[in-house]
N, C-alpha and C positions, 0 to 999 in steps of 0.2 A: 504494500500500500504506500502511496506517495506520502512523503512527510510535508509536502508543500501544497497549500490549498489557497487559491486566490478567490477571495470573496467577490460577489457581485456588488458593484458600487451602488449605494443608495443615491437618491437625487442630490443629497448634500455632498456626495463624494465624487460626482462626475468630474471629468477632466476639465480644467480651466486653463486659459491661455496665460502665458507669462506677461507680467506687466498690466494685467487687467484690473478693473475696479476691485474684484474679489482678491487679487494678489495684494493690493494696497491695504485692504481691510484686514486680511489675515496678518500681514506684516505689522500693521498698527496694533493689533491685539498682542502680538508677540513682543513688540517694543514696549507696550504698556506694562506687560509683565516684568520686563527688565527694569523699567522706571520704578515700578512698585517695590521690587526687591532691593534696588540700589538705594531708594529713599530710606528704607528701613535700615540698611547697612550703614550708610553714611550718616543717618540721623543719630546713630550711636555716639558719634563724636560730640554731639551737642548734649545728649541726655545722660552720658555716662557719669557725670558728676552728681546728678540727681539720683541715679540708680545707686551709685556708691554711697551716698549719704543715707538713703532710705534703708539699704540692706547692710550697712556698716562693712563695706568691702575695702580691701587694701588697694593701693595703686597697682600692685602687681596683678591682683585679681581682675582689675579693670582691663588691663592689657590682655590677660589670658582669655577673657570672655570674647574679645574681638578675635583673638588668634584661634580659639577653638572652632569658631565658625569657619574661619579661613582654611584650617586644616581638614575639617570634615568635608567642606565644600570641595577642596582639592582632590581628596580621595574619591568622592562620588563622581567628580567631574570626569575622571578617566573613563567611566562607564557611560556617562550622560551622552556624549557625542556618538558613541557607538550604538547606543540605544536609538538615538534619532536616525542614524543611518539604517538601522534594521527595522524599526517600527514606524518611523515617520512622526511628524509633529502632532498629528491628530490624536494619537494614542498616548503621547508622552507629555505634552505641554499642559493640558487640563489637570492631569494628576499632579504635576509639579506645582501648579498654582494652588491646588488644594493643600499640599504640604506646607507651602510657605505661609498660607493663611493660618493654618493650625499653629505653626511655630510662633507667629507674631502674637496670637492669642495667649500662648503659653508665656511668652516674654512679658506681655503686658500684665499678667496676673501672677508672675513669679514672686515667691516669698522667701527664696533662699538662693545662695550661690549655685548650688547643684541644679536647681530648676532653671536658672538663667542659662547654664551650660547646656542643659537638655533642649531648651528652646532654640538655642543657636544651632544645635545639631540638626533638629527637625527642619529649620529654615534652610540650612545648608544643603540637606538632601533634596529639598524641593528646588532650590536655586541652581543646582548643578546643571540643569538644562536650560536655564533662562537666557543667559547671554549667548551661549553657543546656539541655542534654539532659535533666537532671532537671526543670528548669522546664517543658520541652516535654512530658515524660511526665506531669507533674502536670496541665497544662492539658488534655491529650488524654484522660487516664484519669479525671479528676475533674471536668472541665468548667470553662469560663472563669469562672464565678461564684466558683470557689474558687481561681483562678489565683494571686492575690496571697497568700492564706493558705498554699497549698501551696509556693509559691516561697520564702516566708519560712521555712517549716518546713525546707526544704532547707538554708538558711543556718544555721538553729539547729543541726542535726546536724553540719554541716561545721565550724562554729565551735567547738562543744563538743569535737569530736574533735581539732581543731587545738590547743585549749587543753591538753587532757590529753596529747596526743601529744608536745607540747613538753616537758612534765615527764617523761614516760616515756622520751623520747629522751635527755634529760639524765641520767636514772638509768641507762639502758641503756649509755651511754657509759662508765660506771664499770666495766662488765663486759665490754664488747666494743668493737671499733673501728667507726668510721662505715662502713667498707666492709662488714663483716659484717652490720651493722644493715640497710643498704639492700639487700644481697643477699637477706636474709630478707624484706624488704618486697616485692621483686620476685617471690619465690616465691608470696606471697599473691596477687599480681596474676595469676598463672597460674590459680589456683583461681577467682578472680573472672571471668576470661575464659571458663572452661569453663561456669560458671553463666550468664553473660550470653549466650553463644552458644546455650545450650539454651532459656532462658526469656524473654529480652527480646524484646518484640513490641509491636505497636500494637493498640489496641482494635478498629480497623477496618483490615484490610490495606491498605497504601498501594499505589496504582496503579503498576505497573511501567512504566517508559518504556524498556524494554529495547532497542527497535529504533532509538531516537534515538541519533545520534552523540554522542561526547564533547563536541564543540564546541557542538552544539545544547543539550545538557544544561547546560553551564556558561553558555551564553547565557541560558537561562531562569533560572538562579540569579542571574546578574547583573541581569537585568531585575527580578526580585523585590526584590533589594537596593536597586536604584535607586528603585523605587516607594516603599519605606519611607524611604530617605534623603532623598527630596524633602519629607518632612514636617518642617518646622522644629522642632516641639516635640520630636521624637525627639532632635535634636541638643542642645537645652537640657537634656533629661533626662539624656542621656549625659554632658555636661560637668559637670553637677551631681553625678551619681554618681561620675564620674571624680575630681573634686576631693576628695570625702569619702573614698571607698574607696581612692583612690591613697595618701593619707596613712596610712590604716590598713595598707595593704600594706607601705609603707616601714617603718613601725614594727614591725609584726608579723612580717615576714619577715627583716628585717636589723637595724634600728637600735635598737629598744627595749632589748634587753639591754645594748647598749653605752652608751646614754644613762643607764640606771639605774646602771650601774657607775661612770659619771662622778660620780654623786651619792654614791658610797661604798658601794653595796650589793655584797654578795658575788656570785660567779658564779651560785650556785644560787638566791639570792634574786632576782637580776635576771632569771633565766630564769622564775621563778615569776611575777614582775611582768609579764613579757611575755605569759605565758599568760592573765593577767587581761584583757588586751585581747580575746582570743578568747572568754573566758567572758562578758564584757560584750556582745560582738557576738551571741553565741548568745541571750542574754536579749533584747537589743534587736530582733533579727530576728523574735522571736515577738511582741513588744509593738507595734512601730511599724506593721506591716501590719494588725494587729487594730485598733489605734487609728484608722488611716486608714479602715477599713471602718465602724467605729462612728460616727465623726463625718462620714463620707462626704466626706472631703477628702484630697487628696494634698499640697497646698501647705504647710499649717501644720505637719504632722509633719516634712516635709523641712526647713523653716526652723528649727524647734526643734532637730532633730538636728544640723544644720550649726553652729548657734550654740553648742550645748553642747560639741560636738567641739572647736571653736576655743578655748573657755575652758579645757577640760581640757588641751589641748596647751600652752597658755600656762603653765598651772600646772606641767606636767611639765618645761618648759624653764626657767622663771624662778623658781620657788619652791624654797626649800631643802626637800629631801625625806628623810624617813625611810622605812622599809619600809612602814609602815601607810598613810601618805598616798600613797605611790607606787602601792600596790595599788589604793587607792580611785580615784585619778585614771585609772589604766589601765583599770579596770573601767568607769568613767563614759564615758571616751573610746570604748571599744568598744561600750557600750550605745547611745550616741548615734549611732554609725555604723550601727546597725540601720536607720536611716532611709534609707540608701542603697538598700535593697531596693525602695523605692517608685519609684526611677528606672525599674526594669523595669515596674512597674505602670502608671505614668503614660504610659510609651511604648506599652505594650500597649493602653491606653485609646483611642489615636488611630489604630490600625491594624486591618486585617481579622483575624478569628480565624485565617485560614490563614497569617498573617504573624507570628504571635507568636514563632516561633523566630528569624526574621530580625530582628525588633525587639530581642529579648533579646540576640542576638549583637552587633548594632551597639552597644547600650548597654555590654555587657560588654567588647567590643573596645576601645572608646574608654577605658573605665575602666582597662584594662590598659596601653594605650599611655601614658597620662598617669601611671599607677602606675609604669611602668618608669622614666620620667623622674624621678619623685619618689623612687624607690629609688636611682637613680644619682647624683643631684645632691648629696646630703650627702657622699658620698665625694669628689666633685670639689671641693666647697667646703672639706672638711677639708684636702685637699692645698693649696688656695689659701691657707687660713688659716695653715697651717704656714709657707708661703713668706712670709707677711706678719708672721710673728713671734708669732702667737698660741700660747700654751703648749699643748703636746701633752696629750691626754687631760684637758682642762680643761672646766669648764662654759662658759667663754667661747667655746671652740671649738665645743661642742655647740650653743650659741645661734646662732653664725654659720652652722653647717651646716643648722640647722632653718628658716631663713627661707623657703625655697621651700614648705615644708609649711604654714607660717602663711599665706603669700600664697594658696595653693590654697584653704584653708578660708574665707578672707575672700571669695574669688570665689564659693564655694559659697553662702555666706550671701546675697550679692547676687543670684545666680541664683534661689535659692529665693524671694526676696522679689518678683522681677519675673515669674516664670513664671506661666502661666495655670493655672487649676483645670481638671482633666480628669476628675474622678471621674464615672463614668456616672450620669446622672440616675435611671435605674431599672435595678437589677441584681438578678437572681433567682438 
């Protein structure tokens, strides 16, 4: 008996043309999911002090909560892209939306450190197909020729929303508690789940492997992952993106407001400065993929982005800052980080079209593993610095804590300089 069974498409699953109105609607729903989960993730940078106060957490626990999400997300991420390649967006994304919504409810009602960690793990499992899922939808519904542009556009919207949501969350906290805020966020997730279950689909219905066992299915997923993982350039792209985006995550999710407050900025001004990171990323995510396509190069834009990020970080750490210069440096840092989107593009250049979800997931997974380390290390180094007698809440302590981020960006510059050029010689 055959183990492969292709089901008859229902009216909602009939083939649709690329670039059609339905393509845009499915893409909008996928991007809305990314925006939803990014807003929760980056909102933690604003509410973590409130959470810390309410639950009597240590500064190290605050960093670990963000890091545990990142690590759990990264582990699940390796399977998320392969699941999309095997099952399609229709079967995967609504389930992911449901998990993220449940996780946010858990976070909003957590009464202990362990419950906060559990909520982050649940959100991470659901989130693992969010960003790569939107990239997958863009590639399938608009064609591989527009993959880089559409993936960059996903990051534009995600980063823009992250920037504004941080300011809105800071404002909302003057009127409500962090618990009330995130309970409301979870209610929005229910609405998104309903829309996703009704409308998210694939342009061509994915073949159902309904009669294959669970073991066979996961074996096929692992084989697909191993095929992609054997390509050395995928790892170079992943490490490059991980170094640059990992530092961005560390600053944007946890440490930027604290760093700016060390420079003497008020709480509200520091939050606004942190949001400039995401505004910069939104702009850079539109510019760098487009620049790459115009000059038909991946390597040069990635090298420029990593170098500018490094210089901006050094400025944020070692220069005396007022609000204006802090905002400019945060924006420039985020803008240069837009080049990390090309890690997905250069990895996609060297795999088969049927493996774009898997390659994106491997790149994103490694980004978040290293991002988790870069989130957690400043908190650990702050504790070490205090033991060594460095003055609390001082610029010297911030400089000591930031050394892992500086090292990561130096590595990114080196990797960008030595990586091979992969831009396809003929792309239509």
